N, CA, C and O atoms as CSV, one atom per row, in Angstrom:
chain,resi,resn,atom,element,x,y,z
A,1,MET,N,N,47.251,-7.088,28.193
A,1,MET,CA,C,46.418,-5.675,27.595
A,1,MET,C,C,45.575,-6.008,27.170
A,1,MET,O,O,45.681,-6.939,26.372
A,2,ASN,N,N,43.984,-5.329,27.512
A,2,ASN,CA,C,42.822,-5.486,26.914
A,2,ASN,C,C,42.775,-4.381,25.729
A,2,ASN,O,O,43.254,-3.250,25.816
A,3,VAL,N,N,42.180,-4.864,24.729
A,3,VAL,CA,C,42.126,-4.120,23.897
A,3,VAL,C,C,40.635,-4.464,23.587
A,3,VAL,O,O,40.151,-5.594,23.519
A,4,ALA,N,N,39.960,-3.188,23.399
A,4,ALA,CA,C,38.450,-3.121,22.855
A,4,ALA,C,C,38.496,-3.420,21.388
A,4,ALA,O,O,39.394,-3.070,20.622
A,5,TYR,N,N,37.423,-4.110,21.085
A,5,TYR,CA,C,36.748,-3.898,19.854
A,5,TYR,C,C,35.422,-3.606,19.560
A,5,TYR,O,O,34.638,-3.591,20.509
A,6,ARG,N,N,34.972,-3.350,18.347
A,6,ARG,CA,C,33.696,-2.942,17.920
A,6,ARG,C,C,32.925,-3.635,17.725
A,6,ARG,O,O,33.512,-4.571,17.182
A,7,SER,N,N,31.261,-4.024,17.825
A,7,SER,CA,C,30.370,-4.862,17.613
A,7,SER,C,C,29.066,-4.122,17.442
A,7,SER,O,O,28.231,-4.064,18.345
A,8,GLY,N,N,28.892,-3.483,16.100
A,8,GLY,CA,C,27.897,-2.707,15.871
A,8,GLY,C,C,27.761,-1.330,16.392
A,8,GLY,O,O,28.425,-0.433,15.873
A,9,ALA,N,N,26.805,-1.041,17.560
A,9,ALA,CA,C,27.293,0.380,18.027
A,9,ALA,C,C,27.910,0.138,19.525
A,9,ALA,O,O,28.254,1.185,20.074
A,10,SER,N,N,28.048,-0.694,20.050
A,10,SER,CA,C,28.710,-1.226,21.167
A,10,SER,C,C,30.302,-1.331,21.069
A,10,SER,O,O,30.882,-1.766,20.075
A,11,VAL,N,N,31.104,-0.753,22.546
A,11,VAL,CA,C,32.572,-1.347,22.356
A,11,VAL,C,C,32.530,-2.250,23.441
A,11,VAL,O,O,32.261,-1.843,24.571
A,12,LEU,N,N,32.820,-3.678,23.160
A,12,LEU,CA,C,33.177,-5.110,23.644
A,12,LEU,C,C,34.615,-5.201,24.355
A,12,LEU,O,O,35.680,-4.981,23.779
A,13,TRP,N,N,34.488,-5.507,25.494
A,13,TRP,CA,C,36.267,-5.618,26.317
A,13,TRP,C,C,36.174,-6.946,26.274
A,13,TRP,O,O,35.083,-7.517,26.285
A,14,PRO,N,N,37.481,-7.657,26.213
A,14,PRO,CA,C,37.300,-8.997,26.357
A,14,PRO,C,C,37.304,-9.084,27.454
A,14,PRO,O,O,37.839,-8.230,28.161
A,15,MET,N,N,36.417,-10.661,28.160
A,15,MET,CA,C,36.351,-10.803,29.444
A,15,MET,C,C,36.901,-12.355,29.908
A,15,MET,O,O,36.658,-13.394,29.294
A,16,ASP,N,N,37.741,-12.225,31.211
A,16,ASP,CA,C,38.455,-13.151,31.685
A,16,ASP,C,C,37.460,-14.437,31.883
A,16,ASP,O,O,36.421,-13.979,32.359
A,17,ILE,N,N,37.361,-15.627,31.744
A,17,ILE,CA,C,36.503,-16.545,32.581
A,17,ILE,C,C,37.277,-17.728,33.115
A,17,ILE,O,O,38.412,-17.919,32.680
A,18,THR,N,N,36.850,-18.398,33.865
A,18,THR,CA,C,37.457,-19.804,34.380
A,18,THR,C,C,36.588,-21.177,34.016
A,18,THR,O,O,35.471,-21.428,34.470
A,19,VAL,N,N,37.397,-22.063,33.038
A,19,VAL,CA,C,36.909,-22.948,33.043
A,19,VAL,C,C,37.855,-24.382,33.618
A,19,VAL,O,O,39.063,-24.384,33.853
A,20,SER,N,N,37.063,-25.347,33.726
A,20,SER,CA,C,37.858,-26.284,34.421
A,20,SER,C,C,38.139,-27.843,32.995
A,20,SER,O,O,37.297,-28.569,32.467
A,21,ILE,N,N,39.300,-27.804,32.865
A,21,ILE,CA,C,39.506,-28.755,31.765
A,21,ILE,C,C,40.917,-29.954,32.135
A,21,ILE,O,O,42.033,-29.758,32.616
A,22,GLU,N,N,40.322,-31.022,31.721
A,22,GLU,CA,C,41.494,-31.853,32.283
A,22,GLU,C,C,42.916,-31.659,31.558
A,22,GLU,O,O,42.997,-31.616,30.330
A,23,GLN,N,N,43.796,-31.569,32.225
A,23,GLN,CA,C,45.400,-31.095,32.634
A,23,GLN,C,C,45.737,-31.740,31.070
A,23,GLN,O,O,45.687,-30.968,30.113
A,24,ARG,N,N,46.059,-33.099,30.867
A,24,ARG,CA,C,46.187,-33.789,29.339
A,24,ARG,C,C,45.483,-33.028,28.171
A,24,ARG,O,O,46.148,-32.567,27.243
A,25,LEU,N,N,44.369,-32.927,28.224
A,25,LEU,CA,C,43.639,-32.221,27.183
A,25,LEU,C,C,43.980,-30.754,26.968
A,25,LEU,O,O,43.688,-30.294,25.865
A,26,VAL,N,N,44.490,-30.044,27.759
A,26,VAL,CA,C,44.838,-28.793,27.628
A,26,VAL,C,C,46.465,-28.658,26.937
A,26,VAL,O,O,46.970,-27.871,26.136
A,27,ALA,N,N,46.841,-29.542,27.499
A,27,ALA,CA,C,48.544,-29.808,26.857
A,27,ALA,C,C,48.474,-30.091,25.406
A,27,ALA,O,O,49.201,-29.660,24.511
A,28,GLU,N,N,47.540,-30.835,25.344
A,28,GLU,CA,C,47.420,-31.352,23.536
A,28,GLU,C,C,46.734,-30.325,22.891
A,28,GLU,O,O,46.746,-30.212,21.665
A,29,ALA,N,N,46.096,-29.517,23.684
A,29,ALA,CA,C,45.078,-28.641,22.585
A,29,ALA,C,C,46.229,-27.239,22.575
A,29,ALA,O,O,46.132,-26.373,21.706
A,30,ARG,N,N,47.208,-27.189,23.576
A,30,ARG,CA,C,48.553,-25.868,23.388
A,30,ARG,C,C,49.246,-26.563,22.475
A,30,ARG,O,O,49.716,-25.770,21.660
A,31,GLN,N,N,49.570,-27.835,22.194
A,31,GLN,CA,C,50.379,-28.333,20.882
A,31,GLN,C,C,49.675,-28.258,19.330
A,31,GLN,O,O,50.326,-28.113,18.295
A,32,VAL,N,N,48.213,-28.389,19.412
A,32,VAL,CA,C,47.582,-28.220,18.149
A,32,VAL,C,C,47.902,-26.778,17.953
A,32,VAL,O,O,48.324,-26.507,16.829
A,33,ALA,N,N,47.790,-25.756,18.829
A,33,ALA,CA,C,48.005,-24.389,18.869
A,33,ALA,C,C,48.976,-23.870,18.351
A,33,ALA,O,O,49.099,-22.965,17.526
A,34,SER,N,N,50.008,-24.809,19.151
A,34,SER,CA,C,51.255,-23.958,18.300
A,34,SER,C,C,51.587,-24.485,16.967
A,34,SER,O,O,52.038,-23.781,16.064
A,35,ARG,N,N,51.378,-25.595,16.882
A,35,ARG,CA,C,51.385,-26.203,15.021
A,35,ARG,C,C,50.629,-25.101,14.077
A,35,ARG,O,O,50.966,-24.678,12.971
A,36,ARG,N,N,49.728,-24.844,14.719
A,36,ARG,CA,C,48.746,-23.771,13.885
A,36,ARG,C,C,49.146,-22.384,14.138
A,36,ARG,O,O,48.450,-21.436,13.778
A,37,GLY,N,N,50.348,-22.248,14.802
A,37,GLY,CA,C,50.548,-20.963,14.691
A,37,GLY,C,C,49.941,-19.856,15.582
A,37,GLY,O,O,49.818,-18.657,15.335
A,38,THR,N,N,49.604,-20.540,16.650
A,38,THR,CA,C,48.209,-19.417,17.400
A,38,THR,C,C,48.495,-20.097,18.907
A,38,THR,O,O,49.372,-20.862,19.307
A,39,THR,N,N,47.358,-19.467,19.545
A,39,THR,CA,C,47.573,-19.654,21.424
A,39,THR,C,C,45.992,-20.415,21.225
A,39,THR,O,O,45.151,-20.303,20.333
A,40,LEU,N,N,46.033,-21.351,22.683
A,40,LEU,CA,C,45.134,-21.962,22.679
A,40,LEU,C,C,43.683,-20.842,23.469
A,40,LEU,O,O,42.523,-21.254,23.502
A,41,ASN,N,N,44.034,-19.677,23.935
A,41,ASN,CA,C,42.771,-18.411,24.152
A,41,ASN,C,C,42.351,-18.527,22.391
A,41,ASN,O,O,41.237,-18.940,22.065
A,42,GLN,N,N,43.170,-18.198,21.568
A,42,GLN,CA,C,42.603,-17.710,20.360
A,42,GLN,C,C,41.873,-19.329,19.469
A,42,GLN,O,O,40.981,-19.303,18.621
A,43,LEU,N,N,42.472,-20.388,19.912
A,43,LEU,CA,C,41.345,-21.494,19.668
A,43,LEU,C,C,40.589,-21.939,20.302
A,43,LEU,O,O,40.253,-23.077,19.974
A,44,VAL,N,N,40.035,-21.439,21.302
A,44,VAL,CA,C,39.050,-21.346,22.100
A,44,VAL,C,C,38.132,-20.396,21.532
A,44,VAL,O,O,37.087,-20.672,20.942
A,45,GLN,N,N,38.518,-19.468,21.715
A,45,GLN,CA,C,37.478,-17.860,21.133
A,45,GLN,C,C,37.074,-18.580,19.510
A,45,GLN,O,O,35.922,-18.516,19.082
A,46,GLY,N,N,37.975,-19.118,18.880
A,46,GLY,CA,C,37.128,-19.529,17.287
A,46,GLY,C,C,36.419,-20.405,17.347
A,46,GLY,O,O,35.446,-20.422,16.594
A,47,PHE,N,N,36.596,-21.229,18.067
A,47,PHE,CA,C,35.720,-22.388,18.407
A,47,PHE,C,C,34.137,-21.769,19.057
A,47,PHE,O,O,33.012,-22.072,18.660
A,48,LEU,N,N,34.478,-20.914,20.059
A,48,LEU,CA,C,33.328,-20.303,20.526
A,48,LEU,C,C,32.250,-19.396,19.530
A,48,LEU,O,O,31.021,-19.342,19.498
A,49,LEU,N,N,33.317,-18.719,18.741
A,49,LEU,CA,C,32.393,-17.530,17.659
A,49,LEU,C,C,31.679,-18.728,16.785
A,49,LEU,O,O,30.466,-18.668,16.583
A,50,GLU,N,N,32.649,-20.073,16.152
A,50,GLU,CA,C,31.944,-21.006,15.017
A,50,GLU,C,C,30.478,-21.422,16.140
A,50,GLU,O,O,29.303,-21.521,15.787
A,51,LEU,N,N,30.813,-21.529,16.960
A,51,LEU,CA,C,29.418,-22.391,17.797
A,51,LEU,C,C,28.353,-21.119,17.638
A,51,LEU,O,O,27.326,-21.513,17.085
A,52,VAL,N,N,28.326,-20.045,17.889
A,52,VAL,CA,C,27.613,-19.182,17.955
A,52,VAL,C,C,27.108,-18.843,16.471
A,52,VAL,O,O,25.883,-18.714,16.470
A,53,GLN,N,N,27.658,-18.669,15.271
A,53,GLN,CA,C,27.542,-18.507,14.213
A,53,GLN,C,C,26.772,-19.560,14.065
A,53,GLN,O,O,25.558,-19.361,14.113
A,54,GLN,N,N,27.255,-20.902,13.854
A,54,GLN,CA,C,26.656,-21.798,13.555
A,54,GLN,C,C,25.024,-21.498,14.093
A,54,GLN,O,O,24.121,-21.039,13.393
A,55,ASP,N,N,24.959,-21.800,15.181
A,55,ASP,CA,C,23.550,-21.549,16.015
A,55,ASP,C,C,22.493,-20.620,15.635
A,55,ASP,O,O,21.286,-20.859,15.581
A,56,ARG,N,N,23.184,-19.380,15.344
A,56,ARG,CA,C,22.100,-18.640,14.490
A,56,ARG,C,C,22.141,-18.898,13.069
A,56,ARG,O,O,21.303,-18.113,12.623
A,57,THR,N,N,22.497,-19.368,12.363
A,57,THR,CA,C,22.580,-20.072,11.006
A,57,THR,C,C,21.345,-21.026,11.142
A,57,THR,O,O,20.311,-20.915,10.484
A,58,ASP,N,N,21.617,-22.036,12.147
A,58,ASP,CA,C,20.213,-22.866,12.391
A,58,ASP,C,C,19.045,-22.285,12.331
A,58,ASP,O,O,18.121,-22.493,11.545
A,59,THR,N,N,19.159,-21.293,13.493
A,59,THR,CA,C,17.744,-20.644,13.752
A,59,THR,C,C,17.231,-20.170,12.536
A,59,THR,O,O,16.164,-20.576,12.074
A,60,VAL,N,N,18.073,-19.173,11.896
A,60,VAL,CA,C,17.487,-18.598,10.635
A,60,VAL,C,C,16.847,-19.683,9.754
A,60,VAL,O,O,15.732,-19.529,9.255
A,61,ALA,N,N,17.624,-20.830,9.574
A,61,ALA,CA,C,17.410,-22.071,8.861
A,61,ALA,C,C,15.754,-22.780,9.453
A,61,ALA,O,O,14.838,-23.316,8.830
A,62,GLN,N,N,15.864,-22.597,10.305
A,62,GLN,CA,C,14.428,-23.125,11.438
A,62,GLN,C,C,13.225,-22.090,10.679
A,62,GLN,O,O,12.126,-22.307,10.169
A,63,LEU,N,N,13.938,-21.048,10.866
A,63,LEU,CA,C,12.628,-20.072,10.668
A,63,LEU,C,C,11.903,-19.888,9.292
A,63,LEU,O,O,10.768,-19.513,8.996
A,64,GLN,N,N,13.218,-20.381,8.408
A,64,GLN,CA,C,12.846,-19.981,6.626
A,64,GLN,C,C,11.846,-21.300,6.646
A,64,GLN,O,O,10.724,-21.168,6.156
A,65,THR,N,N,12.215,-22.474,7.165
A,65,THR,CA,C,11.432,-23.180,7.269
A,65,THR,C,C,10.031,-23.346,7.469
A,65,THR,O,O,9.201,-24.101,6.964
A,66,LEU,N,N,9.971,-22.342,8.437
A,66,LEU,CA,C,8.693,-22.389,9.257
A,66,LEU,C,C,7.804,-21.477,8.155
A,66,LEU,O,O,6.693,-21.777,7.716
A,67,TRP,N,N,8.524,-20.390,7.859
A,67,TRP,CA,C,8.051,-19.503,7.304
A,67,TRP,C,C,7.199,-20.130,5.871
A,67,TRP,O,O,6.023,-19.932,5.566
A,68,ALA,N,N,8.235,-20.939,5.143
A,68,ALA,CA,C,7.990,-21.488,3.875
A,68,ALA,C,C,6.666,-22.826,4.062
A,68,ALA,O,O,6.026,-23.196,3.077
A,69,SER,N,N,6.468,-23.322,5.241
A,69,SER,CA,C,5.717,-24.505,5.256
A,69,SER,C,C,4.319,-23.774,5.501
A,69,SER,O,O,3.332,-24.509,5.516
A,70,GLY,N,N,4.114,-22.302,5.710
A,70,GLY,CA,C,3.027,-21.478,5.854
A,70,GLY,C,C,2.025,-21.849,7.246
A,70,GLY,O,O,0.824,-21.584,7.309
A,71,VAL,N,N,2.857,-22.542,8.356
A,71,VAL,CA,C,2.686,-22.959,9.570
A,71,VAL,C,C,2.021,-21.207,10.326
A,71,VAL,O,O,1.034,-21.180,11.061
A,72,GLN,N,N,2.711,-20.094,9.984
A,72,GLN,CA,C,2.741,-18.955,10.703
A,72,GLN,C,C,1.351,-18.483,10.540
A,72,GLN,O,O,0.890,-17.688,11.359
A,73,ARG,N,N,0.454,-19.029,9.271
A,73,ARG,CA,C,-0.775,-18.409,8.822
A,73,ARG,C,C,-1.597,-18.145,9.754
A,73,ARG,O,O,-1.273,-18.833,10.722
A,74,SER,N,N,-2.704,-17.367,10.045
A,74,SER,CA,C,-3.332,-17.425,11.128
A,74,SER,C,C,-4.647,-17.544,10.789
A,74,SER,O,O,-5.059,-17.375,9.641
A,75,ALA,N,N,-5.297,-17.813,11.682
A,75,ALA,CA,C,-7.058,-18.493,10.898
A,75,ALA,C,C,-7.910,-17.432,10.716
A,75,ALA,O,O,-9.053,-17.565,11.156
A,76,GLY,N,N,-7.667,-16.601,10.270
A,76,GLY,CA,C,-8.075,-15.101,10.370
A,76,GLY,C,C,-8.046,-13.945,10.938
A,76,GLY,O,O,-7.377,-14.029,11.968
A,77,ARG,N,N,-8.544,-12.657,10.727
A,77,ARG,CA,C,-8.287,-11.588,11.839
A,77,ARG,C,C,-9.353,-11.398,12.802
A,77,ARG,O,O,-10.532,-11.676,12.584
A,78,TRP,N,N,-8.861,-10.878,13.951
A,78,TRP,CA,C,-9.856,-10.370,15.281
A,78,TRP,C,C,-10.170,-9.180,14.690
A,78,TRP,O,O,-9.629,-8.292,14.031
A,79,SER,N,N,-11.605,-9.571,15.316
A,79,SER,CA,C,-12.524,-8.006,15.633
A,79,SER,C,C,-11.800,-7.180,16.806
A,79,SER,O,O,-11.041,-7.627,17.666
A,80,ARG,N,N,-12.216,-5.910,16.623
A,80,ARG,CA,C,-12.007,-5.104,17.644
A,80,ARG,C,C,-12.445,-5.643,19.087
A,80,ARG,O,O,-11.739,-5.542,20.090
A,81,GLU,N,N,-13.769,-6.257,19.043
A,81,GLU,CA,C,-14.170,-6.941,20.104
A,81,GLU,C,C,-13.471,-7.701,20.761
A,81,GLU,O,O,-13.318,-7.654,21.981
A,82,GLU,N,N,-12.807,-8.757,19.726
A,82,GLU,CA,C,-12.330,-10.061,20.408
A,82,GLU,C,C,-10.773,-9.774,20.881
A,82,GLU,O,O,-10.148,-10.562,21.591
A,83,LEU,N,N,-10.232,-8.509,20.373
A,83,LEU,CA,C,-8.971,-8.060,21.044
A,83,LEU,C,C,-9.094,-7.366,22.196
A,83,LEU,O,O,-8.084,-7.182,22.876
A,84,HIS,N,N,-10.077,-6.972,22.520
A,84,HIS,CA,C,-10.589,-5.938,23.816
A,84,HIS,C,C,-11.288,-6.760,24.963
A,84,HIS,O,O,-11.674,-6.265,26.022
A,85,GLU,N,N,-11.437,-8.554,24.478
A,85,GLU,CA,C,-12.230,-9.040,25.430
A,85,GLU,C,C,-11.582,-9.305,26.499
A,85,GLU,O,O,-10.372,-9.450,26.328
A,86,ARG,N,N,-11.990,-9.426,27.611
A,86,ARG,CA,C,-11.393,-9.528,28.983
A,86,ARG,C,C,-12.110,-11.112,29.684
A,86,ARG,O,O,-13.245,-11.585,29.743
A,87,MET,N,N,-11.020,-11.459,30.039
A,87,MET,CA,C,-11.464,-12.966,30.646
A,87,MET,C,C,-11.821,-12.920,32.013
A,87,MET,O,O,-12.169,-13.947,32.596
């Protein structure tokens, strides 16, 4: 049964995907999931969520470093003529 969940203003539906993973690895991962009282699906979903959140955190940190370094500062204001110049 698919259950919708909200993310901001939109409703997201779970998406079925197919991946190829070694049978032995799947079996071991299922054992880990069982010991943790969860499912392989929930483990994979949790891992992907952590991956995405970490990537977002890294991106924000990179932007903060860039802003702090002052690299984003321009060399000055453009004139109206420069903005409308055609090549």
